[in-house]
C-alpha positions in Angstrom: 0.0 0.0 0.0 1.4 3.4 -0.9 1.8 6.3 1.5 -1.1 8.1 -0.2 -3.4 5.2 0.4 -2.4 5.1 4.1 -3.2 8.8 4.4 -6.6 8.3 2.9 -7.2 5.4 5.3 -6.2 7.6 8.3 -8.7 10.4 7.3 -11.6 8.1 6.6 -11.2 5.7 9.5 -10.5 8.4 12.1 -13.5 10.4 10.9 -15.9 7.4 10.8 -14.8 6.4 14.4 -15.4 9.9 15.7 -18.8 10.0 14.0 -20.0 6.8 15.7 -18.6 7.7 19.2 -19.8 11.3 19.2 -22.8 12.0 21.3 -26.1 12.9 19.5 -27.4 16.3 20.5 -31.2 16.4 20.8 -31.7 19.7 22.6 -30.3 23.2 22.1 -28.4 23.1 25.4 -26.6 19.9 24.2 -26.0 21.3 20.7 -25.0 24.9 21.5 -23.7 24.7 25.1 -22.2 21.2 25.4 -24.4 20.4 28.4 -24.4 16.6 29.0 -26.5 15.0 31.8 -27.0 18.5 33.2 -23.2 18.9 33.8 -20.8 21.4 32.2 -17.2 20.4 31.3 -14.8 20.2 34.3 -11.3 21.8 34.4 -9.5 18.9 32.8 -11.9 18.5 29.9 -12.2 22.2 29.3 -8.4 22.7 29.4 -7.8 19.9 26.9 -10.6 21.2 24.7 -9.1 24.7 24.7 -5.6 23.6 23.9 -6.4 21.2 21.0 -9.0 23.6 19.5 -6.3 26.2 19.3 -3.4 23.9 18.2 -4.6 24.2 14.7 -3.1 22.4 11.8 -2.0 25.8 10.5 -0.5 26.6 13.9 1.7 23.6 14.2 2.7 24.0 10.6 3.7 27.6 11.2 5.5 26.6 14.4 7.6 24.0 12.6 8.3 26.4 9.7 9.3 29.2 12.2 11.6 26.7 13.9 13.2 26.1 10.5 13.5 29.8 9.8 14.6 31.2 13.2 15.4 28.2 15.4 13.8 27.8 18.8 13.2 31.6 18.9 10.7 31.1 16.1 8.7 28.6 18.2 8.8 30.8 21.3 7.7 33.8 19.1 4.6 31.9 17.8 3.9 30.6 21.3 3.5 34.2 22.3 -0.1 34.0 20.9 -1.0 31.6 23.8 -0.9 34.5 26.2 -4.4 35.1 24.7 -5.8 32.3 26.9 -4.6 34.0 30.1 -5.8 37.4 29.0 -9.2 36.1 28.0 -9.5 33.9 31.1 -8.9 36.7 33.5 -10.9 39.3 31.8 -13.9 37.1 31.0 -13.9 36.0 34.7 -14.4 39.6 35.7 -17.0 40.2 33.0 -19.0 37.2 34.3 -18.5 37.7 38.0 -18.5 41.5 38.4 -20.4 42.5 35.3 -22.8 39.6 35.5 -22.8 39.1 31.7 -23.5 35.7 30.2 -21.9 36.2 26.8 -19.6 38.5 24.8 -22.6 39.6 22.7 -24.7 40.5 25.7 -21.8 42.6 27.1 -21.3 44.5 23.8 -25.0 45.1 23.3 -25.5 46.4 26.8 -22.5 48.7 26.8 -22.4 49.9 23.1 -25.7 48.9 21.5 -26.9 46.5 18.8 -24.8 48.2 16.1 -21.6 47.4 17.9 -22.7 43.8 18.4 -23.5 43.5 14.7 -20.0 44.9 13.7 -18.4 42.5 16.1 -20.3 39.6 14.7 -19.1 40.4 11.2 -15.5 40.3 12.5 -15.9 36.9 14.1 -17.7 35.5 11.1 -14.7 36.5 9.0 -12.5 34.8 11.6 -14.5 31.6 11.4 -14.5 31.7 7.6 -10.6 32.0 7.6 -10.3 29.0 10.0 -11.9 26.6 7.6 -9.6 27.1 4.6 -6.5 27.9 6.5 -6.6 24.5 8.3 -7.9 22.3 5.4 -5.1 23.6 3.1 -2.6 22.1 5.5 -4.3 18.7 5.1 -4.3 19.2 1.3 -0.6 19.8 1.2 0.1 16.3 2.6 -1.9 14.7 -0.3 -0.6 16.7 -3.3 0.8 19.9 -4.6 -1.5 23.0 -4.8 -3.8 22.6 -7.8 -3.6 18.8 -8.0 -6.7 16.6 -7.9 -5.4 14.8 -4.7 -5.0 18.2 -3.0 -8.6 19.3 -3.7 -10.2 16.0 -3.1 -8.5 15.4 0.2 -9.7 18.8 1.4 -13.3 18.3 0.3 -13.5 14.8 1.7 -11.9 15.8 5.0 -14.2 18.7 5.4 -17.3 16.7 4.7 -16.3 13.9 7.1 -15.6 16.4 9.9 -18.8 18.1 9.2 -20.7 14.8 9.6 -19.8 14.3 13.2 -19.9 18.0 14.0 -23.5 18.1 12.7 -24.4 15.1 14.9 -23.6 16.6 18.2 -22.7 20.3 17.8 -20.6 21.7 20.6 -21.1 18.4 22.6 -19.4 16.5 19.8 -16.7 19.1 19.5 -15.7 19.0 23.2 -16.1 15.2 23.5 -13.8 14.6 20.5 -11.4 17.3 21.7 -10.4 15.1 24.7 -9.6 12.2 22.4 -7.8 14.4 19.9 -5.7 16.0 22.7 -4.6 12.6 24.0 -3.7 11.6 20.4 -1.8 14.8 19.8 0.3 14.4 22.9 1.2 10.8 22.1 2.0 11.5 18.5 4.1 14.5 19.4 6.1 12.4 21.9 6.7 9.8 19.2 8.0 12.4 16.8 10.3 14.0 19.4 11.6 10.6 20.6 12.7 9.8 17.0 14.3 13.2 16.5 16.3 13.0 19.8 17.3 9.4 19.0 19.6 10.8 16.3 23.1 10.8 17.8 24.0 14.0 16.1 21.0 16.0 17.5 20.9 17.1 21.2 19.0 19.4 23.4 21.9 21.9 23.2 21.3 22.1 19.5 17.8 23.3 20.2 18.8 25.8 22.9 21.5 27.3 20.7 19.5 27.2 17.4 18.3 30.7 17.4 19.4 34.3 17.9 17.4 36.4 20.3 17.2 39.5 18.1 14.3 41.4 16.5 15.6 40.4 13.0 15.5 36.7 13.8 12.2 36.2 15.6 11.5 38.8 18.2 9.5 41.0 15.9 6.9 38.3 15.7 7.1 37.5 19.4 6.3 41.1 20.5 3.6 41.4 17.8 2.0 38.2 19.2 2.1 39.5 22.7 0.5 42.8 21.6 -2.2 41.0 19.6 -3.0 38.7 22.6 -4.9 41.5 24.3 -7.4 41.6 21.5 -7.0 38.4 19.4 -8.8 36.0 21.7 -12.0 38.1 21.8 -12.7 37.8 18.1 -12.3 34.0 18.2 -15.6 32.4 19.3 -13.9 29.0 19.3 -12.2 30.3 22.4 -14.8 32.6 23.9 -17.7 30.1 23.5 -15.8 27.8 25.9 -15.5 30.7 28.4 -19.2 30.7 29.3 -20.1 27.0 29.5 -18.5 26.1 32.9 -18.4 28.0 36.2 -16.3 31.2 36.3 -13.7 29.6 38.6 -13.4 26.4 36.5 -13.1 28.6 33.4 -10.4 30.9 34.8 -8.3 27.9 35.9 -8.7 26.1 32.6 -7.7 29.2 30.6 -4.6 29.8 32.6 -3.5 26.2 32.3 -4.3 26.2 28.6 -2.1 29.3 28.2 1.0 27.6 29.7 0.4 24.1 28.3 -0.6 25.3 24.8 2.6 27.4 24.6 4.7 24.4 25.6 3.1 22.3 22.9 3.8 24.9 20.2 7.5 25.2 21.3 7.9 21.5 21.4 6.5 21.1 17.9 8.8 23.9 16.6 11.7 21.5 17.5 10.8 19.6 14.3 11.7 22.8 12.4 14.9 23.2 14.4 15.9 19.7 13.4 15.0 20.5 9.8 17.3 23.6 10.1 20.3 21.5 11.3 19.8 19.2 8.3 19.5 22.0 5.8 16.0 21.1 4.7 13.9 23.5 2.7 10.1 23.9 2.2 7.5 22.6 4.7 9.6 21.6 7.7 7.2 19.0 9.1 6.7 17.3 5.7 10.5 17.2 4.9 11.3 15.8 8.4 8.6 13.2 7.9 10.0 12.1 4.6 13.5 12.0 6.0 12.4 9.6 8.8 10.5 7.3 6.5 6.8 6.2 6.0 5.9 5.6 9.7 6.9 9.1 11.0 5.5 10.8 7.9 2.2 9.1 8.7 2.4 10.1 12.4 3.0 13.7 11.3 0.1 13.4 8.9 -2.1 12.0 11.6 -1.2 14.8 14.0 -2.2 17.3 11.3 -5.5 15.5 10.7 -6.2 15.4 14.5 -5.5 19.1 15.1 -7.3 20.2 11.9 -10.4 18.2 12.7 -10.5 19.6 16.2 -10.4 23.2 15.0 -12.8 22.5 12.1 -15.5 21.0 14.2 -15.1 23.8 16.8 -15.4 26.3 14.0 -18.6 24.7 12.7 -20.1 24.7 16.2 -19.2 28.4 16.9 -20.6 29.6 13.6 -23.9 27.8 14.2 -24.1 29.3 17.7 -23.2 32.8 16.4 -26.2 32.7 14.1 -28.7 30.8 16.2 -28.0 32.0 19.7 -25.8 35.1 19.7 -27.7 36.8 16.8 -31.0 35.2 17.8 -31.9 34.1 14.3 -33.5 30.7 15.0 -32.5 29.0 18.2 -33.1 25.5 16.8 -30.9 22.5 16.4 -31.9 22.0 12.7 -31.0 25.6 11.9 -27.7 25.1 13.7 -26.9 22.1 11.6 -27.8 23.9 8.4 -25.5 26.8 9.5 -22.6 24.3 9.8 -23.1 23.1 6.3 -23.1 26.7 5.0 -19.8 27.7 6.6 -18.2 24.4 5.5 -19.1 25.2 1.9 -18.2 28.9 2.0 -15.0 28.3 3.9 -13.8 25.8 1.4 -13.9 28.2 -1.6 -10.6 30.0 -0.9 -8.7 26.7 -1.4 -9.0 27.3 -5.1 -7.0 30.5 -4.7 -3.3 31.1 -3.8 -3.5 32.3 -0.2 -0.9 32.3 2.6 -1.7 30.3 5.7 0.2 32.5 8.2 -1.7 35.6 6.9 -4.9 34.2 8.4 -3.4 34.8 11.9 -1.2 37.8 11.5 -3.4 40.1 9.4 -6.8 39.1 11.0 -5.1 39.6 14.3 -4.1 43.2 13.3 -7.5 44.0 12.1 -9.1 43.4 15.5 -6.5 45.3 17.6 -9.3 47.9 18.0 -10.9 45.5 20.5 -8.1 45.9 22.9 -9.4 48.9 24.9 -13.0 47.6 24.6 -12.1 44.5 26.7 -9.1 45.7 28.7 -11.1 48.6 30.0 -14.4 46.8 30.0 -15.6 48.4 33.3 -14.8 52.0 32.3 -17.9 53.9 31.0 -17.3 55.6 27.6 -19.7 56.9 24.9 -20.9 54.3 22.4 -19.0 55.9 19.6 -15.8 54.9 21.3 -16.3 51.3 20.2 -16.7 52.3 16.6 -13.7 54.7 16.6 -11.4 52.1 18.1 -12.7 49.1 16.1 -12.6 50.9 12.7 -9.2 52.3 13.5 -8.0 48.7 14.0 -9.5 47.6 10.7 -7.7 50.5 8.9 -4.3 49.4 10.4 -5.1 45.9 9.3 -5.6 47.0 5.7 -2.4 49.1 5.9 -0.5 46.0 6.8 -2.3 44.0 4.1 -1.4 46.4 1.3 2.0 47.1 2.7 1.7 50.9 2.8 2.9 51.6 6.3 5.5 54.4 6.4 9.0 52.9 6.7 10.0 55.9 8.9 7.8 54.5 11.7 9.4 51.1 11.7 12.3 51.0 14.2 13.5 47.4 13.9 14.7 45.4 10.9 14.0 41.9 9.5 10.9 39.8 8.8 7.7 40.8 10.7 9.1 44.3 11.5 6.2 45.9 9.7 3.8 43.6 11.6 5.2 44.6 14.9 5.2 48.3 14.3 1.8 48.4 12.6 0.5 46.8 15.8 2.4 49.1 18.1 1.1 52.3 16.4 -2.2 50.8 15.8 -2.8 49.9 19.5 -1.8 53.4 20.6 -4.1 55.0 18.0 -7.0 52.8 19.0 -6.7 53.5 22.7 -6.4 57.2 22.0 -9.6 57.2 19.8 -11.4 55.0 22.4 -10.9 57.5 25.2 -11.1 60.7 23.1 -15.0 61.0 23.2 -14.9 60.5 27.0 -12.3 63.2 27.3 -14.3 65.6 25.1 -17.5 64.9 27.0 -15.8 65.6 30.4 -14.1 68.7 29.0 -17.4 70.1 27.9 -19.0 69.4 31.3 -16.2 71.2 33.0 -16.5 74.4 30.9 
């Protein structure tokens, strides 16, 4: 049997098994809130679900490639995004316990009105749309080159099979399968690292000394990730939906653990890229390392991609259905939720027919939502409703400036790759915060005259 046939078997068998063992959701609480036997997920289950739903196929691919480009510094830089869990966990804990809000949408509607909630919903819908294609493209790359029939068919079949078990149980299926997928991910990662460190010429010291701690060689991305972590998590319903299904204390504890453990997982996976760097490999680090170690390790890496991509994909489908049915109040019905899943699966697959960059789904979308930073960091400070629009639109403008590469070079104070990303975010955050508080300052100034 060829490697390709083994890969097809992995996708089909794993998806069929998950379909049969996934719980069937019959009520809206089961489908949209993952309530099973009147119990919410505990700390262990919620932590595992958070980690695996954020260790996307694109994330571990990027982590390995950054390890190849920058050494261990690249892995640490990308792991910076996992500060998002700690930020979200601590702030949402306060929003729930002090503010008494039961969802992000309720918080925004109460404080800034329905228009703000609608604009926010558009932002997270774009985020969910990006999550579909950016993860399935990774799967396609293991089956064939971009544009080949195997590339397209693997994506279409993988998406359809994941949709099948997601439709069956909604968020209940997503969190139930997350536990299994997290265990599989951990085992497979250990297998890969065991084989890498079994090589006599590769040691821990090679990892530690593999990168240079400079802005040019990774720190631009690290600090950009840290900055984006104060807004990035709030436009990701895959993360925030899980912040309201368990008690506030369980949620806070789970998010803090997920921040630490998720970052460690990303750094460990970047070691694959570090090894690829020492061997002079080019291209996709994980793929090239898999080929170098033979069929078994290539299939292990392939399976770890399938596991992580499926976890993110089913969570994306669940979050989109909840967005429409519950958050936007269209039709709070299980049948409508299932139809919504099918819709985002189809729409989110369309970009695979175009030449798009996987990393851009994180970095550019992360920049476009930096306007949410003051909205959530200063959630308990009363400001005029227009503050939300000024800050959010300002963030979008900076996102487009980054996208079209028109940011003034004079305002970039470091060199190397991702320097523009870092400084667009620095100046963007400052501008958003200034615009957020400007209406409040003007109002207070008028009252004091």
